[in-house]
C-alpha angles and dihedrals in degrees: 000000000000118000092243091054091049093054092049089050092050092054089049092052095045092244097125097100092041092052090045089053089051094047088058087073094059115096091213126037109252141137113289089231117108127222128211136034107339092208092057092045090052088055091050088052092050092050094045091047090064095053128080108229140152113245117236124266124248112292126187123235107268102193092109091048091052090053089048090052091050091053090053094256126155116240125218119245095252091054089046089055090054085063091043091055091057091048092047091050093052089048085054093049091050090059093057118094107248095159093123091046109084100185098040096046092047090048093050095044086062093057104085110181112210114247097238089050090054090049091053090048090053091052090067128072123219091267092059095257125132111255119243117260096034095093114019095191090055090048090054094051091049092050090052089049090052091049094051091048090055089049089051091050091051093049092050090049088051092055091049089054093054105111095201091064092053094097091053100050115105088184134343096244131108118240123208109229120166087347089302127116108240138180122232104228140171123242114283095044090122090077090068105022132046108216149126123256110230101174146352124239124230089253090055098257125134132251101214128194108207113230091220089069093053096088092050093051092048088054091047092048089054093050092048088052089052090050092050090052094047093044088052089056091049091049089049092051094047091045089056091053089047091050087052089053099036096129091051093049090050090048096047090044089059093043090053089055087050092053093041092058091051098044090048091056091048094049093041090053094047091047094056101024089246126161135222123231121191114215116239135198097245093100096229130121113204118166126190125187091354131158131181109252095233093060119093116214092359129187106243111237137198117221126189109195103160097133128080098255131029116197115196116199136161145072121021113251087013098128099268094133094043089052088052092048088046095057093047092044093053090053093047094049093045089049090061097032095245109159118234141159110299144114096253093184092063099030132084130185125189123232115254124190088199130029115187130181127196100191113125126068103261092204111133118179092191093060092035093241118151125209095257093041091052091050091050090052091052091049090050089059094043095054092072096049121112126209091012133168104199127192121192120186115204093354094190091061117137106013148058115305097229095043090047091052094055094040097049092040087062094043095049092050091049090050091045093052088056092054098257113155109220136190119185140175119213145159091208108111087180093060091041093051091046093051094043090071087069110088090215090064125093121195125207127180129203110232128231132203104224093189095057094028090229135119114251094210086226125118136219115212121223103027144081115252131221119244098219089205093158093049091047092051089055092047089053093051107263108151116263095233090058092050091048090052088051090050092053092050091047089055137212095264093061089045092050091044091052092048089050091052091049094048094046090050090052094048091050089051092052093047090050090050094050091047090051091049093048092050090047090050092048091050093046092051091048090052092047090052092050090048090053093048089052092046092049089050092049093049091051091052090048092047093049092050089050092050093049089052092049093048091050090050090046095051092043092055091046092052093049091047090051089052093049092049090052090059087061087214115135094202092053091049092049092050091051092049091051091048092050093047089056090051091052092050091052092056109109119260119246112277122208115232101224091193091071115067112199116207134190108275097029115135112236143172133222112188103305096341121096126190149129127277112244099177142359124209124164093343090307112120124202104217128190105212124215090253090060098256122128120223136181108223132176108246090232086068093054132092120204113234111208115243111246132157090239095056092045091055092048088049093054095047097051103040094084093046093052102033091114096038114119127179090248140044133197119214097176112141094013123129116245097253090042093049095050092049090052092045093051091050091046093052091051092054094045089055091052090048091054099244117156098185132030140169120244114193115199103152129225106255112131090341096244096112093042090052094048091048090051092050090048092051092048092056098043111108095213096050109097095182144328136198140178115288125244117270094257091054096049102289111212090000095068140045131220102217123198128197 
């Protein structure tokens, strides 16, 4: 966008005062537009926002001075000092700790100020005067001038102390006439004072320059001439150095402007608690807690403009135009990274190459342009623009309502097909209802308080609003009899039709909202279900890994204990038991997975036992196992079994078969054939119940039953392995069997 077009747009959007306020934070007058990669500039802003720094002082534009240097000209001392102020500011920036600021520190490190430029900068103080000690001759002349001024002051005081002149003094002040200090005296002063009359006052008195001061002024004039000659030599020498470093001065002048536009944004944002928002390429405009900068004490609004076209309808003077201006203003300010009042965390604004507002009435009697003709000329220019955000206020302005609806319907559809994002205000329900059929169109209605007969300046998304023209006319003082006459001419049928359009629009909006919320809820439930399945799967893997580790530890301890027993050495066995006890203590305590919430009725598994939770108290669950037993188990030892129809049916079918199935069996005192029959039936029921490990007690005795059980287990197809049980479970007189 051209600078002229931006200025015109700012005025249309009521942003002029806001932009002027921002420009006051620039140290040098320049356009508020910003050059360069906006993403990099935003990073500069973020870094600078975290640093305490002093903003630069006012600096004049130096484009003419740079041209003068290039043409071998000699700069005046005040112009030289404008460059010096820039140099001094960059020297100041280089002293600030920017170690944690990647972009700023890198940028500053690339600015290498020449040594002779630094020396020149150091020769000036902050007021633009040359420091003492740089040029001894200049210091000597200045000392002489100070001495003569003191002598001049003493001479004037001596005159004021002359009692003979008292009758002639009008006042005892010195008056500067033609750069000379004079006395204001009455006529007859020449009897007591030799002097020259330089001027008459309005009252007829005389401004007299005493002759005794003449010699002092002559000496001062001579010294001032010497200074002028010497200063000219200094200016000539510095200008030569500047010519030598012309490219650097041009570069640092440009870089100063770059920093100035960034620091102004940072200080401006801090001063008013404004936020930055970086435009994106998503195409959406979503504004949270936003207010147009021109409004005082505004009500913050939320605007969801994610579709292609936004049509604002409703009550007259209800804020439709300001809403349109607000949306375009937010896009313009974001485009140039000007901070403003908005919740930047929740908001998003698309990036637009062009922003165009059709707001004012283009009628121009001088150029014989009608309202409609002017609008058509604007649309002709708009049709060829790319990456455009378009705002049109009262789109139907200037022509017949029915023709306008058809014409603008076609124009809006064409612009929409080219990717133009459009926000319009209209009173045409016909146009709004035609456009509402397009899924890329969003409706928004300005609301009206019928009780107070006042607009609320609030908006309802998704419906067509009523204009309340008759009510507004009464509010602005139109006589009630005229309004009633208009109502009768308008007719009940048209009024009913309008209300029907408005109600249908509102119902459609509510239906769409409910569909959206339902889809959102279904998607949320689906995601939660997937998350739960993943969590259960992960927990099963973790549980299995822990079980394997515990099994390895368990069998290692059994092996060590067996070795200790074989030694038949009590001390060795005691040492082994102590060691194993320490290992058991070191095992991690059960941890509760807080991501899984167990509830009464959940189906769970503990090792090889499955069941249903009957109660939960302080992380202890009362579980009814499938075999009918009830156990209290810490919830960290439980695994949640997903509820599926298949599992429920399986559970029902096997409960009756495994009701008497326990995780252990005792064959003591049984005959061999009886024991084998019982064991075979027991293993079958255990397999149905889902056990993967059971305890079979057979005793030691003469060893016959133990031998037969061992042979039976070796030959059973479903038995994967078996081993002697630990001492507390029967030792050599029992077997731990795994399936």
